[in-house]
N, C-alpha and C positions, 0 to 999 in steps of 0.2 A: 922590100922585105925578101930575104933569101928563100929559095924554094924549100930548103930544109925546115923552114919554120912551119910549113904546111906539108902534110903527106896526103897522098890520094886516099889512104884508108881513113885518116882523121876527117878530111873534108866530106868523104862519102857518108861517114857515120853522122856527122853534124848536119849536113845539108840534106842528104837523101833519106837517111833512116830517121833521124830525130826531127826532120822538117824545120830546122831552124833557118831563118832568113839570112841572107848575106850580111844584112845590117847587124843582126844579133851575133853572128860569128865574128864580124869585124870588131864589135864591142868587146867580145871575149878576148880577142887577141890584140886589142888596142891598135887597130889599123884602120885603113879606109875601106869601106865596102867595095870599092872598085878593085882593090887588091884581091879581095876574096873572089870576086867575079872573074878576075883574070886567071887565077889558079884553077878555078872550076873549069874554065875553058881549056887550060893547059893540060889538065888531067882527063879531059873528055868526059867530065861528069855532066850528064844532062841537066840543064837548068830549067827551072819552072818559069812560066810566063811572069813578066814583071807585075808585081802587086800594085794596083792602083788604090791609093788611099784617098778617100773622099772626105774633105774638110770644107764646109761651106764658109762663105765670106764672113757671115755674122759670127760664127763660132771662132774662126781664126782671129778676127778683130778683137773679140772679147778676151781671148786668152792672152793676146799680145798687149792689149791695153791694161791688163792686170799685172803687167811688168814681168811676165814670164819670158825667159830667153828663148831664142829659136831652138836651141838645143833641148831645153826642157819640154817645149811643145812637141818637138820631134820624138822625144822619148815616150810621150803619151800615145803616139800613133805608130811607133816603131819605124820611124823614118829619120834621116839625118837632118841637120840644120840647113844644109843646102837645099834640100827638098822643100823645107818650110819656107825658105827665102823665095824660091821659085813660085810657090803658091801665093805668097804675099805680093810679088810683082804682078802675077796674073790678076789678082783682085785689086790691084792699085792701092795696097795698104803700105803707107810710108813707114820705113824703118826708123828707129830712134837714132839720134845723133850720139856721138861718143860721150858727150857730157850728160846725156839723158840716161845712158846705160851704165854709167859709173856707179857701182854699188859699194865701193870701198868706204865712201863717206855717206852716212845716212842723211836723209833729208829731214831735218827737224823743223817743227812748227815755229813760227815767229814768236818772240817772247811776249808780245802784247804790251810791252813797255811803251807808253806814249812818248816819252822823251826820245827813245831810240827811233820810234816811228817818225817823229817830227824831223829828226836829223836825216833819216833815210829819204824822206820826201823832199827835203831841201836838196840833198845830193842828187836824187833821181831827176828832179826838174832840170838841174844844171848839167848833168854829165852822163846820164844813162839812157840806153835804149832798152825798153822792156816790152815783151810780148808774152802771150800765154797760148798754150795748146791744151789738149784734153788731159795731159798728165803733168804738165810743168809750167812754171813761170820762168821764162828765160831772160836773164839780164846780160846785156852786152855793153862793152866799153872798149874803145880803141884809144891808144895813147902811145906817145914816144917816150914817156917817162916811167922809169922803173918804180919810183915812189908811188905812182898812181896804182900800179899793180899791187904793191904792198898794202895800200889802203883798201883795195877791193878784197884782198885776202882777209884783212883784219875785220872788215864789215860782214863778210858772208861765209867764211870758211866753216864756221860752226853750224851753218844752216844747210849747206849743200855742196856738191862737187863743183870744183872750179877747173876750167880748161883754159890754158894760156898758150898761145902760139909763140914760137920763137920768132923774133923779128927777122925779116929778110934783110940781107946786107945792103940792099939799095934803098930800102924804105925806113928801116928802124922803127917800125910800128908794131906794138904788141896788141894782139887781139884777145880780149878776155871774155869768156862766156861762163855763166854760172847757172846751174840748174837748181831751182827752188821749188818747194811745193806750193799748193794754192793758198796757204795762209799768208802768202805775199801778194795776193791779188790786188792789194791796195796800191802797189807800185805800177800796175799795168797802165792805167790812164795817166797821161801827163796833165796835171792840173793847170788851168789857166789863171787861177787865183790861189792865194794861200788859204787853206781851209779855215773856217771860222773858229774851230776848236783850238787851232794854233794861235790865231790872233788874240783870242781871249785869255790865253795863258802866257804869262811872262816866261816861265821856264820852257814851255814848248816853243815859244817864238825864238828864244836864244839858241836852242838846239837846232831848230829849222834854219836859222840864219847861219849857224856854224856849218851845217851841211852844204848850204848854198855857197858860202865863202870857199869851202874846200873844193867845190866844183868850179866856180866861176870867178872867185875873188883874187885880188893881188894886194899884198901888203908890202910896201917898199918905203925906203927912206930916200927922199930927193932933196939935195942941197941941205942936208942935216935936218930935214923936217919929215916926220913920218906921215904916211898917207895910206888910207884904206880905200880901195876902189872895187866895185863889183859891177860888171857890165854884161848885158846879154840882149837878146831880142824879146825877152819876156817883159814887155812894158808893164803889164798889170801887176806882176809879181814885184818888180822893182818899185813901182809906185806905192804899193802897199808897205814895202819895207821903209821907204822914205817917210810915208805918213806915220807909221808906227813909231819910228824913232823921233820924228818931229814932235809928235804929241807928248812925248816924255822928255822934252827939252834937250834932246840930243841933236845938235846942229849937224845938218848934212845937206847936200844938194842933189837934185834929180834933174837930168837933162837928156835931150836927144843928142847923142854924140855924132852919129853918122847916119844920114838918111839912106834909104834903100836906093841903089843905083842899078840893080839887076846885073851887075858885072862882078863886083867883089862882095856886095852885100845883098842878100835876097830879101832883107827886111830892114826896118828902122832899128838901129842899135842904140840902146839906152844905157845910162850909167848913173849909179849912186856913188857919191864921193864923200868921204869924211876926212877933213884936214884940220879942223879945230882941235887943239890939243886937249881941251877938257872933254870934248865929245869922244875923241880917240881913247882917252884914258878910261872913260866909262865902258866903251864898247870892247876894248881889248881885254880889260879885266874880266868881262863877262865871257868873252869868246875863248880866251887862252886855255881854260880847262876843258873846253868842249871840242876844239878843233882836233881832227884826227889825221889830217894830211901832214906828213913829216915836214915838208917845206913850209907850209902855212904856219905850223906851230913855231918853227924856228924864226920865221919872219915876224910873226906876231910878238914874240918875246923881245926881239931886237927893237921893234917899233915901240913897244911899251916902255922899254928902258930909255929910249930917245925922248918919249913924251914926258916921262917922269922927270927927266933932267931939265926939261924946259918949263915945268910948272912952278 
């Protein structure tokens, strides 16, 4: 900032006569307090001892936890955001991550729609890492496929801010992080079993299965015969899917595909397979309207066309 911006007379009036702080003067001139202090020294204007602002840890934690910015907190105590950050570091108060401070997109409560909840639980079990802190439920997913990023946006953009890293040239991996409010606490624990309320409802089960297929399933045509496969380390989940389908006359198989070897596989890998054309016809007709993954939807439609041609 040029010296002409400040004059000795102006600074003397503001600082010495009116007793304004360098912070308040800087705010008036839209500059850094250090700039004001520099010109006070240049003009040989006697400076007052540095004002020590006392904010205790409890008070600062409470203000920051209420989602006030550092700048807003600073305004309350007539200090700048840097001073607030220094005090937070002194008290070991963790600052929010970029996706937690994003306020351009409000964090809306979950819809409470059970069908949507069932789908999200299926997708969460298969493909999401979820944790919570005092202010947020943080959902993460890493993928090399842009369609997966599109799916994450379609599922969560109406509920909270989404942060997506640009893939590095040598890795081509997208890192997706989403900040949600605590109405999404149901996503935090990873279930070992399909919840009973889903098992007892046909509609909820199909939505859950669609979410799980979008995360872990493959739908392909091999030697002109469609096949739906879903595999993971979630033995109990897959066993329940197998049992639920079997009890309704939908032919499928459940098996241990790859035992744990502690080299490539950290656990036993299980798979549910559907190859029977009548079973596939039933399942694909149910899943087609519910799948949300662009690739899965396309593959499911091709598979259903194949199955219908063979019935």
